[in-house]
C-alpha positions as CSV (number, residue, x, y, z in Angstrom):
1,M,105.3,60.0,105.9
2,R,108.5,58.1,106.7
3,R,110.5,60.6,104.7
4,H,109.0,63.5,106.8
5,I,109.8,61.7,110.1
6,G,113.3,61.0,108.8
7,F,113.8,64.6,107.9
8,L,112.6,65.7,111.3
9,L,115.0,63.4,113.1
10,A,117.8,64.7,110.9
11,A,116.8,68.3,111.6
12,L,116.7,67.6,115.3
13,A,120.2,66.0,115.1
14,V,121.5,69.2,113.5
15,A,119.8,71.3,116.1
16,L,121.5,69.2,118.8
17,L,124.8,69.8,117.2
18,V,124.1,73.6,117.0
19,Y,123.3,73.6,120.7
20,L,126.4,71.6,121.6
21,G,128.5,74.0,119.5
22,T,127.1,77.1,121.3
23,A,127.5,75.4,124.7
24,W,131.1,74.7,123.8
25,I,131.7,78.3,123.1
26,G,130.3,79.1,126.5
27,N,129.5,82.8,125.7
28,D,126.0,84.2,126.7
29,Y,126.0,86.6,123.8
30,V,126.1,83.6,121.4
31,Y,122.8,82.5,122.9
32,F,121.4,86.0,122.7
33,A,122.5,86.5,119.0
34,G,121.4,83.0,118.1
35,Y,118.0,83.5,119.5
36,V,117.4,86.5,117.2
37,V,118.6,84.6,114.2
38,L,116.5,81.6,115.0
39,Q,113.5,83.9,115.6
40,Y,113.9,85.2,112.1
41,V,114.1,81.6,110.8
42,V,110.6,81.0,112.1
43,L,109.2,84.3,110.9
44,A,110.7,84.0,107.4
45,T,109.5,80.4,107.0
46,A,106.0,81.3,108.2
47,W,105.9,84.4,105.8
48,N,106.9,82.1,102.9
49,I,104.0,79.7,103.3
50,L,101.7,82.6,102.2
51,G,104.1,84.9,100.4
52,G,106.3,82.4,98.7
53,Y,104.2,79.2,98.2
54,T,101.0,81.0,97.5
55,G,102.2,84.3,96.0
56,Y,100.3,86.6,98.4
57,V,102.7,89.2,99.8
58,N,102.0,89.9,103.4
59,F,103.1,93.3,104.9
60,G,101.4,92.6,108.2
61,S,103.9,90.1,109.7
62,A,104.4,92.2,112.8
63,A,100.7,92.0,113.7
64,F,100.7,88.2,114.0
65,F,104.1,88.3,115.7
66,A,102.6,90.9,118.2
67,V,99.7,88.7,119.0
68,G,102.1,86.1,120.3
69,V,104.0,88.7,122.3
70,Y,101.0,90.2,124.0
71,T,99.5,86.8,124.7
72,T,102.6,86.2,126.8
73,V,102.1,89.6,128.5
74,V,98.4,88.8,129.4
75,I,99.2,85.2,130.6
76,H,102.2,86.5,132.6
77,K,99.9,89.0,134.4
78,T,97.1,86.6,135.1
79,L,98.0,82.8,135.1
80,A,101.9,83.0,135.0
81,L,102.1,79.8,132.9
82,P,105.5,78.6,131.6
83,V,106.5,79.6,128.2
84,P,105.9,76.2,126.6
85,A,102.3,76.3,127.8
86,I,101.8,79.8,126.3
87,L,103.2,78.8,122.8
88,P,100.0,77.0,121.6
89,L,97.8,79.8,123.0
90,G,99.7,82.5,121.2
91,G,99.8,80.5,118.0
92,L,96.1,79.7,118.2
93,L,95.1,83.4,118.6
94,A,97.5,84.4,115.7
95,G,96.1,81.6,113.6
96,I,92.5,82.8,114.3
97,L,93.6,86.3,113.3
98,G,95.1,84.9,110.1
99,L,91.9,83.0,109.4
100,G,89.8,86.1,109.9
101,M,92.2,88.3,107.9
102,G,92.2,85.8,105.1
103,Y,88.4,85.5,105.0
104,L,88.1,89.3,104.7
105,T,91.0,90.0,102.3
106,L,91.9,87.0,100.2
107,R,89.4,88.0,97.6
108,L,91.8,90.9,97.0
109,R,94.9,90.3,94.9
110,G,98.2,91.9,94.4
111,V,98.9,95.2,95.9
112,F,95.4,95.5,97.3
113,F,95.9,92.4,99.5
114,S,99.3,93.7,100.7
115,I,97.8,97.1,101.6
116,A,95.1,95.4,103.6
117,T,97.6,93.3,105.6
118,L,99.5,96.5,106.4
119,A,96.3,98.2,107.6
120,L,95.7,95.2,109.9
121,A,99.1,95.8,111.6
122,I,98.3,99.5,112.0
123,V,94.8,98.8,113.5
124,L,96.1,96.2,115.9
125,N,99.0,98.6,116.9
126,S,96.4,101.2,117.8
127,M,94.4,98.8,119.9
128,I,97.5,97.7,121.9
129,V,98.5,101.4,122.4
130,N,95.1,102.0,124.0
131,W,95.0,98.8,126.1
132,S,96.2,99.8,129.5
133,F,96.2,96.2,130.9
134,V,99.2,95.4,128.7
135,G,100.9,98.7,129.4
136,G,99.5,100.6,126.5
137,G,101.9,103.0,124.9
138,R,104.1,102.9,128.0
139,G,104.9,99.2,127.6
140,A,105.1,96.4,130.1
141,Y,107.9,94.7,132.1
142,V,108.1,90.9,132.3
143,I,110.1,89.4,135.1
144,R,112.0,86.2,134.2
145,P,112.1,83.3,136.6
146,R,115.4,83.3,138.5
147,E,116.3,79.8,137.6
148,I,115.4,77.1,135.1
149,A,116.3,73.5,135.4
150,F,119.2,72.1,133.3
151,F,120.2,75.5,132.0
152,T,122.9,77.9,133.2
153,S,120.8,81.0,132.3
154,Y,117.3,81.9,131.1
155,V,118.6,83.2,127.8
156,Q,120.2,79.8,127.1
157,Y,116.8,78.2,127.8
158,L,115.0,80.6,125.4
159,F,117.7,79.9,122.8
160,V,117.1,76.2,123.0
161,L,113.3,76.7,122.9
162,M,113.6,78.9,119.7
163,L,116.0,76.3,118.2
164,V,113.3,73.7,118.6
165,L,110.7,76.0,117.2
166,A,112.9,76.9,114.2
167,T,113.5,73.2,113.5
168,L,109.8,72.4,113.6
169,A,108.9,75.4,111.5
170,V,111.3,74.2,108.7
171,W,109.9,70.7,109.0
172,I,106.4,72.0,108.6
173,A,107.3,74.1,105.6
174,R,108.9,71.1,104.0
175,M,105.9,68.9,104.6
176,V,103.6,71.6,103.2
177,E,105.7,72.1,100.1
178,R,105.7,68.3,99.3
179,S,102.0,67.7,100.1
180,R,98.8,68.2,98.0
181,L,98.4,71.4,99.9
182,G,101.7,72.7,98.7
183,R,101.0,71.7,95.1
184,G,97.7,73.6,95.3
185,L,99.3,76.6,96.7
186,A,102.0,76.5,93.9
187,A,99.1,76.3,91.3
188,I,97.6,79.4,92.9
189,R,100.9,81.2,92.8
190,D,101.5,80.3,89.1
191,D,98.0,81.2,87.8
192,E,95.1,81.4,90.2
193,L,92.4,81.6,87.5
194,A,93.7,78.5,85.8
195,A,93.9,76.7,89.2
196,E,90.3,77.6,89.8
197,A,89.3,76.3,86.4
198,A,91.1,73.1,87.1
199,G,89.1,72.5,90.2
200,V,91.5,73.7,92.9
201,P,89.7,75.0,96.0
202,T,91.6,78.2,95.9
203,L,89.9,80.1,98.8
204,K,90.1,77.1,101.1
205,L,93.8,76.5,100.5
206,K,94.5,80.2,100.9
207,L,92.7,80.3,104.2
208,I,94.7,77.3,105.3
209,A,97.9,79.1,104.3
210,T,97.0,82.4,106.2
211,T,96.0,80.4,109.3
212,L,99.2,78.4,109.4
213,S,101.4,81.3,108.6
214,G,99.8,83.4,111.3
215,F,100.0,80.6,113.8
216,M,103.8,80.2,113.2
217,M,104.4,83.9,113.5
218,G,102.4,84.0,116.7
219,V,104.5,81.2,118.1
220,A,107.7,83.1,117.2
221,G,106.5,86.1,119.3
222,V,105.6,84.2,122.4
223,P,109.1,84.0,124.1
224,L,110.0,87.6,123.2
225,P,108.8,89.3,126.4
226,Y,110.9,86.9,128.6
227,F,113.9,87.5,126.2
228,V,113.8,91.3,126.3
229,T,111.9,91.6,129.7
230,Y,110.3,94.8,128.4
231,V,107.9,95.2,125.4
232,E,106.1,98.2,124.0
233,P,104.1,98.8,120.8
234,S,106.7,100.7,118.8
235,G,109.2,97.9,119.3
236,T,106.8,95.0,118.9
237,F,105.2,96.4,115.7
238,S,108.7,97.5,114.4
239,L,109.2,97.8,110.7
240,G,112.2,95.5,111.2
241,Y,110.0,92.4,111.8
242,A,107.9,93.0,108.7
243,V,110.8,93.9,106.4
244,N,113.0,91.0,107.6
245,A,110.2,88.4,107.4
246,M,109.7,89.4,103.8
247,A,113.3,90.1,102.7
248,M,114.8,86.9,104.1
249,P,112.7,84.5,101.9
250,L,113.1,86.8,98.8
251,I,116.9,86.8,99.2
252,G,117.1,83.1,99.9
253,G,114.4,81.9,97.5
254,T,110.7,81.7,97.9
255,T,109.9,78.5,96.0
256,S,111.5,76.1,98.6
257,W,111.6,75.6,102.3
258,L,115.4,76.0,102.1
259,G,115.3,79.5,100.8
260,P,113.9,81.2,104.0
261,L,116.3,79.2,106.0
262,I,119.3,80.4,104.0
263,G,118.1,84.0,103.9
264,A,117.4,84.1,107.7
265,L,120.7,82.7,108.6
266,L,122.6,84.9,106.2
267,L,120.8,88.2,106.9
268,G,120.3,87.5,110.7
269,T,124.0,86.7,111.1
270,L,125.1,89.8,109.2
271,Q,122.8,92.0,111.3
272,Q,124.2,90.6,114.5
273,V,127.7,91.2,113.4
274,A,126.8,94.7,112.2
275,T,125.1,95.4,115.7
276,V,128.3,94.5,117.4
277,T,130.9,96.1,115.1
278,L,129.0,99.0,113.7
279,S,125.5,99.9,115.0
280,A,122.1,98.4,115.4
281,T,120.7,101.2,113.2
282,V,122.4,99.8,110.1
283,N,120.4,96.6,110.2
284,L,117.6,97.7,107.9
285,L,120.2,99.4,105.6
286,I,121.9,96.0,105.1
287,V,118.5,94.4,104.4
288,G,117.6,97.1,102.0
289,I,120.8,97.0,100.0
290,L,120.8,93.2,99.8
291,L,117.1,93.2,98.8
292,V,117.6,95.7,96.0
293,L,120.7,93.7,94.7
294,F,118.9,90.4,94.7
295,V,115.6,91.6,93.2
296,T,117.7,93.3,90.4
297,L,120.3,90.7,89.8
298,A,118.9,87.5,91.1
299,P,115.1,87.7,91.4
300,D,114.8,84.0,92.2
301,G,117.1,84.4,95.3
302,I,120.2,82.5,96.3
303,L,118.6,79.2,95.4
304,G,117.6,80.4,92.0
305,L,121.1,81.8,91.4
306,G,122.6,78.5,92.4
307,R,120.4,76.5,90.1
308,A,121.3,78.9,87.2
309,I,125.0,78.4,87.8
310,V,124.6,74.6,87.9
311,R,122.6,74.6,84.6
312,R,125.3,76.8,82.9
313,V,128.0,74.4,84.1
314,R,126.1,71.3,82.8
315,R,125.6,73.0,79.4
316,R,129.2,73.9,79.2
317,D,130.4,70.4,80.2
318,G,127.8,68.8,77.9
């Protein structure tokens, strides 16, 4: 436990340095772009708990993300709570959705499970489109508070909030990876039938993974309405969220907490640079090209490629 606490303190120290660096730059766009990249760190890390550690590919990431988004819309129109108070509510609802989805679909495997998660996103999208209280297909506006203490702008405040969430997400993923839960999930990924024969409670562990993954994705979506100030179903359930959440861990490496972090920072930064220099429409093109290259040339991602290079160097030197 001491090692986990030590890692958390080190991660928070790095987060503080990141914040000080962005504050020193003093450009609001840095906060805007940084928020998007950090949002993908949380989404990619959450996806990897089920898709990477457990080996169950989830195509419905946007559904869990949308639960967090529309939880904020509902709370904004009723109780008007601050964003930190909405975070556990959005995460809880998305976690419950993950638990329910897992209970219904985790007996499926491979492509059948993936199709079921995609169907979940489609069904939830249809429900939101027909729910007039949250704007339906027209969408809903969310008005930000004019001022927030200790921050020069609300975007800066949301950036800091997402920076903390990304730090906690990486910490949680590392704890899971190095726990009995993580070892059980790895056994399921390697050979589920053998894990069951060895006494691993596979269904229980998979339900924990879907719930935790859904919770983290829901939390990632909570601040979005205040960030963009207008949300509508086609944007909230965008293919970009599902594709990026899956591609970033695959490119970074799915067997470690570090892989989604590397993939999200790399792809997220490239997408923001492309948005400024080229066009926002090329973002998915960048993801697609990199995903094809890595799946073909380096199926274990950047981490796997790095390990392979180190092994070759050691063999040559040895």
